[in-house]
C-alpha positions in Angstrom: -28.3 -9.1 13.3 -28.0 -6.0 11.3 -29.2 -2.7 12.2 -29.4 -0.7 8.9 -31.9 1.7 7.4 -33.6 0.9 4.2 -31.6 3.8 2.6 -28.2 2.1 3.9 -29.5 -1.3 2.4 -30.0 0.3 -0.8 -26.7 1.8 -0.8 -25.0 -1.5 0.0 -26.7 -3.1 -2.7 -25.9 -0.5 -5.2 -22.1 -0.2 -4.2 -21.5 -3.9 -4.3 -23.4 -3.9 -7.9 -20.5 -1.9 -9.1 -22.3 1.7 -8.9 -20.1 4.7 -8.0 -20.4 6.3 -4.8 -22.3 9.5 -6.3 -24.6 6.9 -8.3 -25.6 5.1 -4.9 -26.1 8.2 -3.4 -28.6 9.3 -5.9 -30.2 5.9 -5.9 -30.8 6.0 -2.4 -31.6 10.0 -2.0 -28.7 10.8 0.2 -25.7 13.0 -0.1 -22.5 11.2 -1.0 -21.0 12.4 2.3 -23.4 10.8 4.0 -22.1 7.4 2.6 -18.7 8.4 3.6 -20.0 9.1 7.1 -21.6 5.8 7.3 -18.7 4.1 5.9 -16.5 5.7 8.9 -18.8 5.7 11.6 -21.0 2.6 11.2 -19.6 -0.8 12.0 -22.7 -2.5 10.8 -22.8 -0.4 7.5 -19.0 -1.5 7.1 -19.6 -5.2 7.7 -22.7 -5.2 5.5 -20.7 -3.9 2.6 -17.5 -6.0 3.0 -20.0 -8.9 3.2 -21.8 -7.7 -0.2 -18.7 -7.1 -1.9 -17.4 -10.7 -0.9 -20.6 -12.2 -2.2 -20.7 -10.6 -5.2 -16.9 -11.5 -6.0 -17.7 -15.1 -5.1 -20.6 -15.2 -7.7 -18.2 -13.7 -10.4 -15.6 -16.3 -9.5 -18.4 -19.1 -10.0 -19.4 -17.6 -13.3 -15.7 -17.4 -14.3 -15.1 -21.1 -13.3 -18.2 -22.2 -15.2 -16.7 -20.7 -18.2 -12.9 -21.5 -17.7 -13.3 -24.4 -20.0 -14.5 -22.5 -23.1 -12.0 -19.6 -22.6 -9.0 -22.2 -22.7 -10.5 -23.8 -25.7 -10.7 -20.2 -27.4 -6.9 -19.8 -26.4 -6.1 -23.2 -27.7 -7.7 -22.2 -31.0 -5.9 -18.8 -31.3 -2.6 -20.4 -30.6 -3.1 -23.3 -33.2 -4.4 -20.9 -35.8 -1.5 -20.0 -38.1 -3.3 -16.9 -39.1 -3.4 -15.4 -35.7 -2.0 -12.0 -35.4 1.4 -12.0 -33.4 -0.1 -9.7 -30.8 -3.1 -12.1 -30.4 -0.5 -15.0 -29.8 1.7 -12.8 -27.7 -1.5 -12.0 -25.3 -2.6 -15.7 -25.2 0.7 -17.0 -24.4 1.3 -14.3 -21.8 -1.9 -15.1 -20.0 -1.2 -18.6 -19.8 2.3 -18.3 -18.4 0.7 -15.7 -15.9 -1.8 -18.3 -14.7 0.9 -20.9 -14.7 3.1 -18.9 -12.7 0.7 -17.5 -10.0 1.7 -19.2 -6.6 -0.6 -21.3 -4.8 -2.6 -19.9 -1.8 -0.3 -19.6 1.2 -1.2 -21.7 4.2 -2.4 -19.6 7.2 0.5 -18.6 9.5 0.6 -19.3 13.1 -0.4 -16.5 15.2 2.3 -14.3 16.5 3.1 -14.5 20.2 4.7 -11.7 22.2 7.7 -14.2 23.1 8.3 -14.7 19.5 8.6 -11.0 18.7 11.1 -10.5 21.4 13.1 -13.4 20.5 13.2 -12.2 16.8 14.5 -8.8 18.1 17.4 -10.1 19.7 20.5 -10.1 17.6 22.6 -13.5 17.5 25.2 -13.6 19.8 28.1 -14.4 17.2 26.9 -11.6 14.8 29.5 -8.9 14.2 27.1 -6.2 13.0 28.6 -2.7 12.4 26.7 0.4 12.1 27.9 4.0 10.9 28.0 7.1 12.9 27.0 10.5 11.9 30.8 11.4 11.0 31.2 8.5 8.8 33.2 6.4 11.5 32.4 2.7 11.8 32.0 1.4 15.4 32.1 -1.9 16.9 29.2 -4.6 17.5 26.0 -3.0 18.2 26.0 -4.4 21.9 29.4 -2.8 22.3 28.4 0.8 20.9 25.7 1.3 23.5 28.4 0.2 26.3 31.3 2.6 25.2 32.3 5.2 27.5 32.7 8.0 24.7 29.6 9.2 23.1 29.3 9.8 19.3 30.9 13.0 18.0 28.5 16.0 17.6 28.2 17.3 14.2 29.1 21.1 14.0 28.2 23.3 11.0 30.8 25.4 9.3 28.7 28.6 9.1 25.9 29.9 11.4 22.5 28.6 10.5 20.2 31.1 8.8 16.5 31.0 10.1 13.7 30.7 7.5 12.3 34.2 8.6 15.8 36.0 9.0 16.9 38.6 6.5 18.6 36.8 3.5 22.5 37.0 3.7 22.6 38.1 -0.1 21.7 41.6 0.8 18.3 41.5 -1.3 16.4 42.7 1.9 13.7 39.7 1.6 13.4 37.0 3.9 15.8 33.8 3.5 12.8 31.8 2.7 11.5 33.8 0.0 15.0 34.6 -1.5 17.9 32.2 -1.4 16.6 28.8 0.8 15.6 27.0 -2.3 18.5 27.9 -4.3 21.0 26.8 -1.4 19.1 23.6 -1.1 19.3 23.1 -4.7 23.0 23.8 -4.8 
């Protein structure tokens, strides 16, 4: 059961008919921010809008299916006509190839279980995956890296870090972020 106001029903109808948010708001006599609030806060409004969009798309699809034979006959005439422009021939051929290459609708997948997620996370026993540490050296397999006695080497800067709000080291007297920060990042 839907609990929508007459204004909300009017907005749902207008939006599903292709009206803009501003146009739907003007038709219903509300502000466009009100519609945004309904979309954000009202589950009933969101569901009604989704159903209306789905129904409208189904209607257009039914109309397109009814006209499909005429459309393919028109394409056949364009492709068979020796006086057709090359651009018209190319568009017609591209359309047909695109429709042929469209994959079928995929089958519904099985629901994901927690056990299958954990099984997918475990690396195979025979895999010898290598990872790169920060200093560029390669470690052994991932499972051995966590069990090793030596922690990875810490990165050390050559020069001290300069804070964004610290005075710029170039001596200009301005803050580092307003002077040389972006210049050193670009270099």
